[in-house]
C-alpha positions in Angstrom: 0.0 0.0 0.0 2.8 2.3 0.9 4.6 1.6 -2.4 1.4 2.1 -4.3 0.7 5.4 -2.6 4.3 6.5 -3.1 4.2 5.6 -6.8 1.0 7.5 -7.2 2.5 10.5 -5.6 5.5 10.4 -7.9 3.4 10.0 -11.0 0.3 12.0 -10.0 -1.9 9.1 -10.9 -5.6 9.9 -10.6 -5.1 13.6 -10.5 -6.1 16.1 -13.1 -4.3 19.4 -13.9 -5.8 21.0 -10.8 -4.8 18.1 -8.6 -1.3 18.1 -9.9 -1.0 21.8 -9.1 -2.4 21.1 -5.6 0.1 18.3 -5.2 3.0 20.5 -6.3 2.0 23.3 -3.9 1.6 20.9 -1.0 4.9 19.1 -1.8 6.8 22.4 -2.0 5.4 23.5 1.4 6.2 20.2 2.9 9.7 20.2 1.5 10.4 23.7 2.8 9.0 22.9 6.2 10.9 19.7 6.6 14.2 21.3 5.5 13.7 24.2 7.9 12.8 21.9 10.8 15.8 19.6 10.0 18.2 22.5 9.8 16.8 23.9 13.0 17.2 20.5 14.7 20.8 20.1 13.5 21.8 23.6 14.6 20.1 23.3 17.9 21.6 19.8 18.5 25.1 21.1 17.6 24.8 24.1 19.9 23.3 22.0 22.7 26.1 19.5 22.5 28.7 22.3 22.4 27.1 23.9 25.5 27.1 20.6 27.3 30.7 19.9 26.3 31.8 23.4 27.4 30.1 23.0 30.8 31.8 19.6 31.3 35.2 20.9 30.4 34.8 23.9 32.7 33.9 21.5 35.5 37.1 19.4 34.7 39.2 22.6 34.7 37.8 23.7 38.1 38.6 20.3 39.6 42.1 20.3 38.2 42.6 23.8 39.6 41.4 22.7 43.0 43.9 19.7 42.9 46.7 22.1 41.9 45.8 24.5 44.7 46.0 21.6 47.2 49.4 20.7 45.8 50.5 24.3 46.0 49.3 24.6 49.7 51.1 21.3 50.7 54.4 22.4 49.1 54.2 26.1 50.2 54.6 27.1 46.6 55.1 25.7 43.1 58.6 24.5 43.8 58.2 20.9 44.8 54.4 20.9 44.4 53.1 17.4 43.5 50.8 17.9 40.6 50.2 14.2 39.8 46.7 14.3 41.3 45.8 17.3 39.1 47.3 15.5 36.1 45.2 12.4 36.9 42.0 14.5 37.2 42.8 16.2 33.8 43.5 13.0 32.1 40.3 11.4 33.5 38.3 14.5 32.3 39.5 13.9 28.7 42.2 16.6 28.5 45.0 16.0 26.1 47.2 18.7 27.5 47.5 20.3 30.9 49.6 23.3 31.6 50.0 25.0 34.9 51.4 28.6 34.9 52.4 31.0 37.6 50.9 34.5 37.9 53.8 35.9 35.9 53.1 33.5 33.0 55.9 31.0 33.6 55.1 27.4 33.0 55.2 25.5 36.3 54.2 22.1 34.8 53.0 20.7 31.5 51.8 17.3 30.4 50.7 16.0 27.0 48.7 12.8 27.0 49.1 10.0 29.6 51.4 12.1 31.9 54.1 12.9 29.3 55.8 16.0 30.6 56.8 18.9 28.3 60.0 20.4 29.5 60.6 22.7 26.5 57.8 25.1 27.4 55.8 24.1 24.4 52.8 23.7 26.6 52.0 27.3 26.2 48.6 27.9 24.7 49.0 28.2 21.0 52.5 26.7 21.1 53.6 23.4 19.7 52.5 21.5 22.8 48.9 22.3 22.1 48.9 20.9 18.6 46.7 18.0 19.5 44.2 20.2 21.4 41.7 22.3 19.5 39.6 23.4 22.5 41.2 25.1 25.5 39.7 25.7 28.9 41.3 27.7 31.7 40.7 28.0 35.5 42.4 30.1 38.1 44.3 28.4 40.9 43.2 30.1 44.1 44.7 29.6 47.6 43.2 31.5 50.6 41.5 33.9 48.2 44.6 34.7 46.3 45.2 33.7 42.7 48.5 31.9 42.6 48.4 30.5 39.1 46.3 29.3 36.2 45.4 25.9 34.7 45.1 25.5 31.0 43.5 22.3 29.6 43.5 21.3 26.0 40.8 19.0 24.8 40.2 17.1 21.5 38.1 18.4 18.6 34.4 18.6 19.1 33.9 16.4 16.1 35.1 13.5 18.1 31.9 13.6 20.2 29.9 10.5 19.6 26.5 12.2 20.4 26.5 14.6 17.5 26.7 12.0 14.7 24.0 9.9 16.3 21.7 13.0 16.7 22.3 14.0 13.1 21.6 10.5 11.8 18.2 10.5 13.6 17.3 14.0 12.5 18.0 13.3 8.9 16.2 10.0 9.0 13.2 11.6 10.6 13.2 14.4 8.0 13.2 12.0 5.1 10.4 10.0 6.7 8.4 13.2 7.4 8.9 14.3 3.8 7.7 11.0 2.4 4.7 11.1 4.7 3.9 14.7 3.7 4.0 13.8 0.0 1.6 10.9 0.5 -0.7 13.2 2.6 -0.4 15.9 -0.1 -1.4 13.4 -2.8 -4.4 12.2 -0.8 -5.6 15.7 0.0 -5.1 16.9 -3.6 -7.0 13.9 -4.9 -9.9 14.6 -2.4 -10.0 18.2 -3.5 -9.6 17.8 -7.3 -11.9 14.8 -7.9 -15.1 16.7 -6.9 -14.1 19.7 -9.0 -13.3 17.5 -12.0 -16.6 15.6 -11.5 -18.4 18.9 -11.3 -16.7 20.1 -14.5 -17.6 16.9 -16.3 -21.2 17.3 -15.2 -21.4 20.9 -16.3 -20.0 20.1 -19.7 -22.5 17.2 -20.1 -25.4 19.3 -19.0 -24.3 22.1 -21.4 -24.2 19.5 -24.2 -27.9 18.7 -23.6 -27.7 15.7 -21.3 -30.4 16.8 -18.9 -30.2 13.6 -16.7 -26.7 14.5 -15.7 -25.8 14.0 -12.0 -22.7 15.0 -10.0 -20.9 11.7 -9.2 -18.3 13.1 -6.7 -19.6 15.5 -4.1 -16.6 16.0 -1.7 -17.1 17.5 1.7 -17.7 21.0 3.2 -17.8 23.8 0.7 -17.3 21.4 -2.2 -20.4 19.5 -1.3 -22.3 22.8 -1.0 -21.0 23.7 -4.5 -22.2 20.4 -5.9 -25.6 21.0 -4.2 -25.9 24.5 -5.6 -25.0 23.2 -9.1 -27.6 20.5 -8.9 -30.2 23.0 -7.7 -29.3 25.1 -10.8 -29.7 22.1 -13.0 -33.1 21.4 -11.4 -34.1 25.0 -12.0 -33.1 24.8 -15.7 -35.0 21.5 -16.1 -38.0 23.0 -14.5 -37.8 26.1 -16.7 -37.4 24.0 -19.8 -40.3 21.9 -18.9 -42.4 25.0 -18.2 -41.5 26.4 -21.5 -42.3 23.2 -23.3 -45.6 23.0 -21.5 -46.2 26.7 -22.2 -45.5 26.2 -25.9 -47.9 23.2 -26.0 -50.6 25.2 -24.2 -50.2 28.2 -26.5 -50.4 26.0 -29.5 -53.5 24.3 -28.1 -55.2 27.6 -27.2 -54.5 29.2 -30.6 -55.3 26.1 -32.7 -59.1 26.3 -32.2 -59.7 30.0 -33.1 -57.2 29.9 -35.9 -58.8 26.8 -37.3 -62.2 28.5 -37.1 -60.8 31.6 -38.8 -59.2 29.5 -41.5 -62.4 27.5 -42.2 -64.5 30.6 -42.3 -62.2 32.4 -44.7 -61.9 29.4 -46.9 -65.7 29.3 -47.1 -65.8 32.9 -48.1 -63.1 32.4 -50.7 -64.8 29.4 -52.2 -68.1 31.1 -52.2 -69.6 28.5 -49.9 -70.8 31.1 -47.5 -72.1 34.6 -48.2 -70.1 37.6 -46.8 -73.0 38.6 -44.5 -72.6 40.6 -41.3 -73.3 37.5 -39.2 -70.5 35.5 -40.9 -68.1 38.4 -40.6 -69.0 39.0 -37.0 -68.3 35.4 -36.2 -64.9 35.6 -37.8 -64.2 38.8 -36.0 -65.0 37.2 -32.7 -62.4 34.5 -33.4 -59.8 37.1 -34.3 -60.6 39.0 -31.1 -60.1 35.7 -29.2 -56.7 35.2 -30.7 -55.8 38.8 -30.0 -56.9 38.4 -26.4 -54.8 35.2 -25.9 -51.8 36.9 -27.4 -52.3 39.9 -25.1 -52.7 37.8 -22.0 -49.5 35.9 -23.0 -47.7 39.2 -23.3 -49.0 40.2 -19.9 -47.8 36.9 -18.3 -44.4 37.2 -19.9 -44.1 40.8 -18.8 -45.1 39.8 -15.2 -42.5 36.9 -15.1 -39.9 39.2 -16.6 -40.7 41.9 -14.1 -39.8 39.7 -11.1 -36.2 41.0 -11.2 -37.4 44.6 -11.4 -40.0 44.3 -8.6 -39.8 47.2 -6.2 -40.1 46.8 -2.4 -41.4 50.2 -1.4 -43.8 51.0 1.5 -47.3 50.8 0.0 -50.6 51.8 1.8 -52.6 48.7 1.0 -55.9 50.2 2.1 -55.5 53.3 0.0 -54.4 51.2 -3.0 -57.5 49.0 -2.7 -59.8 52.1 -2.6 -58.2 53.5 -5.7 -58.5 50.3 -7.7 -62.1 49.7 -6.7 -63.0 53.3 -7.6 -61.2 52.9 -10.9 -63.3 49.9 -11.8 -66.6 51.1 -10.3 -68.2 51.8 -13.7 -67.3 48.4 -15.1 -68.7 46.7 -12.0 -71.9 48.8 -12.0 -72.4 47.9 -15.7 -72.6 44.2 -14.8 -75.0 44.9 -11.9 -72.5 43.4 -9.4 -72.5 45.0 -6.0 -69.0 45.8 -4.6 -68.2 46.7 -1.0 -64.8 47.9 0.3 -63.9 47.2 3.9 -61.0 49.5 4.8 -58.8 48.9 7.8 -60.0 50.6 11.0 -56.7 51.1 12.7 -55.1 53.4 10.2 -53.0 52.7 7.1 -51.7 49.2 6.5 -48.2 49.4 5.0 -46.7 46.6 3.1 -43.5 46.0 1.3 -44.2 45.8 -2.4 -44.6 47.4 -5.9 -47.6 49.7 -6.1 -48.0 49.3 -9.8 -47.9 45.5 -9.7 -50.3 45.4 -6.7 -52.8 47.5 -8.8 -52.4 44.8 -11.5 -53.0 42.0 -8.9 -56.2 43.5 -7.5 -57.4 44.4 -11.0 -57.0 40.9 -12.2 -58.9 39.5 -9.2 -61.7 42.0 -9.8 -61.7 41.1 -13.5 -62.0 37.5 -12.6 -65.1 38.3 -10.4 -66.7 40.3 -13.2 -66.1 37.4 -15.7 -67.6 34.7 -13.5 -70.2 36.4 -11.2 -73.8 36.5 -12.1 -76.0 39.7 -12.2 -76.9 40.5 -8.6 -73.9 38.8 -7.0 -71.7 40.8 -4.7 -68.0 41.3 -4.2 -66.3 42.3 -1.0 -62.7 43.7 -1.0 -61.2 43.9 2.5 -57.8 44.8 3.9 -56.6 43.4 7.3 -53.3 42.9 9.1 -51.5 41.3 11.9 -48.0 42.3 13.2 -46.1 40.5 10.4 -48.5 40.1 7.5 -51.1 42.2 5.7 -54.0 40.5 3.8 -55.9 41.7 0.8 -59.1 39.6 0.5 -61.4 39.5 -2.6 -64.6 37.5 -1.9 -67.6 37.0 -4.2 -70.9 35.3 -3.9 -70.6 33.8 -7.4 -71.1 30.1 -8.3 -67.8 29.0 -6.7 -65.1 26.5 -7.7 -65.3 22.8 -7.2 -63.0 21.5 -4.5 -61.1 19.2 -6.9 -60.3 22.2 -9.1 -58.9 24.5 -6.5 -55.3 23.3 -6.9 -55.4 24.2 -10.6 -56.8 27.7 -10.3 -53.4 29.5 -10.7 -52.2 27.2 -13.6 -51.7 28.7 -17.0 -54.6 28.3 -19.4 -56.7 26.5 -16.9 -60.4 27.3 -17.2 -62.6 25.3 -14.8 -66.2 24.3 -15.0 -67.4 27.3 -13.1 -71.1 28.0 -13.8 -72.0 31.0 -15.8 -69.8 33.9 -16.8 -67.6 34.4 -19.9 -64.6 32.1 -20.6 -61.2 33.8 -20.3 -57.7 32.9 -21.5 -56.8 31.2 -18.2 -53.8 33.5 -17.7 -55.1 36.3 -15.3 -54.7 34.3 -12.1 -51.3 32.9 -13.2 -50.1 36.6 -13.5 -51.5 37.2 -10.0 -49.5 34.4 -8.5 -46.3 35.3 -10.4 -46.4 39.0 -9.2 -47.4 38.2 -5.6 -44.6 35.6 -5.2 -42.1 38.1 -6.7 -43.0 40.4 -3.8 -42.3 37.7 -1.2 -46.0 37.1 -0.7 -48.5 34.3 -1.1 -51.9 34.0 -2.8 -54.6 31.4 -1.9 -58.1 30.5 -2.9 -61.0 29.0 -1.0 -64.4 28.0 -2.2 -67.2 25.6 -1.2 -68.1 25.1 -4.9 -71.6 26.6 -4.5 -71.8 29.9 -2.7 -68.8 31.9 -3.7 -65.0 32.2 -3.9 -62.4 33.9 -1.7 -59.0 35.0 -2.9 -56.5 36.0 -0.2 -53.2 37.8 -0.9 -50.7 37.9 2.0 -47.8 40.3 1.9 -45.1 41.1 4.4 -45.6 44.3 6.5 -43.1 47.1 5.8 -40.8 47.5 8.9 -40.8 51.3 8.6 -44.6 51.5 8.7 -44.8 54.0 6.0 -42.0 56.4 7.0 -40.7 56.1 3.5 -42.4 57.7 0.4 -46.1 56.9 -0.2 -46.2 54.4 -3.0 -49.9 53.7 -3.4 -50.6 56.3 -6.1 
C-alpha cells in the first residue's frame, strides 16, 4: 500500500491538472517545512552539545585547579608541588594537554597525553605543545582567596563527540520519513480536492451538451459538497424552466389552434363562395380574431409579469389606499354588470406593506376582472384589507357560483379554465399573472371555495418594517 501510494505521488496518478497543481504546492510547502525543521534541529543539537561539552570541560578545569591548589598549599609554593593528582584529574576528564602557569606566566608544569611532561615550554597555549588540542579551557588556581596560578587544559576536537553523529543521523532519517509522509498526505488531499471539482466540470459540460439527466458523481465535503448541491439546484431549475417552456408552448399551440382553425375554415368558405359575406358571418370571424388577440395579449402580460420579477420594487405601500383607488377605478365596469362591490378598509389606520404599487394594482385588477367574468348579475364582491403584526392581507370574496374542490389546486395554472357555472370564458392567464407577481413580492396567494356559494382569494404580503416612514407608493 505504501509503495502504491508513493508511486501515485510520484506519477500524479488519478489527478487532473488542478490536482497536480495542488500536489506540487503541498509538496513544496512540505519540503520547505521539513528542510527548515531539520536545519533547526541540526543547529540546535550542535549548539546544545557544544554547550554541554563546554560545561563539562569547565567542571574538569575547576577540579584540576582545586587539585593544583591543594598541591601548592602542601608544598608552600610551586617548587616541589606534587601535581600528579591534578594530572590524573585532567586525564580522567579527557584533557589531552594540561599546563600550569604561575601568575607571571611562567610554565610550572606541562603534560601531554598520559602524563608525558613537556620540558621545553611548548605547553604554552597556541604553542607546539597544544597541537593535539583544538579546544582550550582555563581555570584560576586560588589559595586562601589569592590567585597563585592558572590551569590551561587542551581537549580534543568537538567532532570527536559520539553524540553529534547519532543525533544528526536520527534527525536526517526523521526528516526523510516526514517528507515522504507529507508527500503521501499531499497526494491524498489533492485527490480529495480535485476529484469533486473534476466531476463537477464533467457534469457541467455534459449538461451544457444537452444531457439533462446528468448528476454529480463526486460531491466531496464541506464547501465542495455545497457547491455540488448548488449546481444540482441550478440544473433542477433549468430542467423546470425548460419543462415549463415546453408546457407553455404546447398550451399556447392548443389555445390558438381552435380560433385559428375556425378563422381558416370561415375564410376558406368565403373564398370558395360556400358562405355569403354577410354581417353575421363576418362578426363570427371577427370574434375568433378577437379571441386570438386576447390570448396573445394575455400571454404578453404573463411574460411581462414573469420578466418583471427581477425589477420588482419593495417600497412602502398603503394597501388600504391602493384597494380604494382600484375599486373606484373599476366602479363603472362593475356597475355595468350589476355586481355590488363593497370595500372594507382597515379601522386602525394605514396598513403598510413592502411591495410594488403598480404591480399590486395589477394584482387587484386581475382579481376583480375574474369576479366580473364569473359572477352573475346581482352577485356581490367584498374587498377587505386586514393585518397582523407581520403580515397584511388583501381579501377579494364574491358570492358567485364558486369553484369545485377538486379544481382549487389548478386555479393558478396557466390556461386553466374550470367548469365554473355562468360567466364568460377567459384565457386562463389572469390568475397565473397574479401568483407570479405576488410571489415576486415575497407574498402568497390562496383561494378558498365551497363550490356553490362563492370564492375567496387572499393575498398575503409582508408588512413594511418602517410602517410608511418612506415615500407613499400607493398612487
